[in-house]
C-alpha angles and dihedrals in degrees: 000000000000116000114261092233090061092052091049092045092054091048092051091046091054091051094049095047091056096042096156094053091045093051092047091051091048091049089053091055091043091052093049095048095044091051089048091055096042096046095043092045093050097044097044091039091055090047091049089051092051092047092048090052090050092048093046100040104035137051119273087215127017120202120197143145109260119194113243112244101172098058120138114266115250090229089064087072092059112104111249136194124240093261096041126095130189116201126179117193125198096358112204117242115263114265097256122163112237093224124114109237114235095354093186090062091048091050092050090049092050094045090058089069108096092213091064117088101178143007130196129177121209146157130213129209132180113244143166116243113211132190112174107318096334117101129191125186117228147122132286113207117201113208146156093252096208093053091043091051091050090053101044104016091235092174089074091057096050112114094177134016128005137285091228090057089075091057092046094048113055090196098045131119134198111212131197117256093244092047091049089052092050092050094040092229134142139179112319096020121121126237126193116225117198121187128207088263090061094250112144136195132183106219129186118237105240098165146011119214132195116193095171091242102112096201089057098041092050098051113021133090126178119223135165118280090244093056092048090051091050091051089061095034096245133143126260093264096055111122127156105183142030123199124203137194119203136198096239113036091192090063094050093102094057092043091050091057091049093049091047090057092043099048102028091230128113112268120195122185123216094255094054091046090056100039093128091055093050091050088057089051091054091052091048091053092048092051092046091050092050093049094047092044090052092051092051092047090051088050088050091053089052091055090045092054093045093051091046090054090046091052092049091051092045097049092114090048091050090051091051092048091052091046088054091056105270110152125225091255092051093051089047090051091054093061095036089054089053091052093047091047090053090048094046099049093036088051093051091050089048092053092050095045092044092052095045094048091046091053091049092049091049090056096052110108113232108170092192117174111183124104087346135011112252124178097173138006114262110229123198109224094183112160086223091074093049093049092045092048093049094048091044090052092050093047092048094050092044090052091046091050097044099076097047089045090050090050091051092051092054097052113123108227092203091059092049094050092046091051092049093048 
């Protein structure tokens, strides 16, 4: 049995003799791991940012009255003869009012649930916003501003004015930043809101809000519940929707089902409402995983080729080592150690480079204003990615080094010496 220090010394000597090949192999591993960290951090960071915006700016559970479309046709109750069929195609939905009956009682019932942290009732109506001769279509949302602020922390998104101004001024309106820009209005200006029924109000701009979601900021205005009801000629108890916030957003789905049974109204949790977005996230992760996996496999092939070349060049040395009493397993350990050394130090470099580049990317100003407002990229610096990347790099290099090392251990020294003679 040869001493372990001798085996390690020979492995290190081989790596130092072929410095250029060793550095190239390490750079391959470094490149693969750094790309792994950067890509995973960017993709998951962007997804985390989107999810956080959804959680912060939308209801965790949305209660509303959905018309029933799969009800049994009335004609099915008509007595028929054996040879008579009654078929109804494309039955129209039943004429059901979208309002929530006795919304105050529903709110009290929902608030009793300890998992619920906030409740706010509202109604939305389509209107035309007019300033002078210029008209812009959009939505007026009637809310209890104090409840709505508690749910969505609207005060943080205010760029001008105050949330409480809407409560103090019965004929006030808070407009989105994009809508205010379109209408060329500021604090103290008046905007005319006209509903589909032709009912109009001139409301004073008491605040401008910027949520960062462009589609919302360009089309939405917040008014009092009473004003929204008057725009659609409804009574003071008319409410169509109830929004809820819960303690544990991951349990919102189960709670939605419970509230739906308890209240009799349709309850949709935030995950179900954004299913299409989450399906895109899954595809993004799959593509990212495939790209990173391909890079690491290519790096593995590089290490495989380098070790194969090293073994070919060191055939006489291997023959001498075996003649001196080195066993097959010891020769194999020499080349496996070389592969693992390349993987280890290349992996460490990859972690450092990946972290530094990720930090630099996170500091680059973007100032994007499309579907959402984004000033910087959100990068996920989760230790899980760094540990996974490092382990993946070690496993890849170990697999790449195993077959050349196995080949080296099976070399017959007699054949090598005979061929060299």
